[in-house]
Residue, then its C-alpha position, 0 to 999 in steps of 0.5 A: m303397773a304396782r301403782l294401778a293394782l294399788l289403786l284399784v285394791t284400794g278403790l274396791a275396798l273403798l266400794l265394799l266397805a259401802a256394801p254393811f252401811f247400804r244394808a243397814g240402811l245408812a245411805p249417807f255413810a255408804g256414798l261417802s265410802a263410796a265417794l272417797v274413791v276421789l282421794l284416790f287421786v289426790r297426791a296431798p299427804w292430807a288425802a293419803r291420810v283420810l284413807q287410811v283412817a277410813l279404811a281403818l274404820g271400815t276394818l273396825e266395821w267388818l269385823r263388828t258386822a261379821w260378829v254380829f252375822a256370826s252372833a245372829r247363826a250361833g243363836l239360831g245353832q247354825p254353824 
C-alpha cells in the first residue's frame, strides 16, 4: 500500500512538472516529463537515479517559475 502511494505521488509530481514547460511552449520537455512516468515501473537502479535527477531539476524549475511570477506581480504592485 505504501509503495503504491509513493508511486502515485511521484507520478503526479512528474505530470505536474510538465505544466510549466507546456505553458512556456516547450512541448518536447513537457512530453519528456510526462514520459518519465514509465520509469516508475522499471526496477533497475539507473531508473531510480534518472527519476531522482528529473525531480530535482523539476524542483529547480518550479522555484524559477515561482520567482518569475512573484517578480511580475511585484512589478505590477500586486501582493
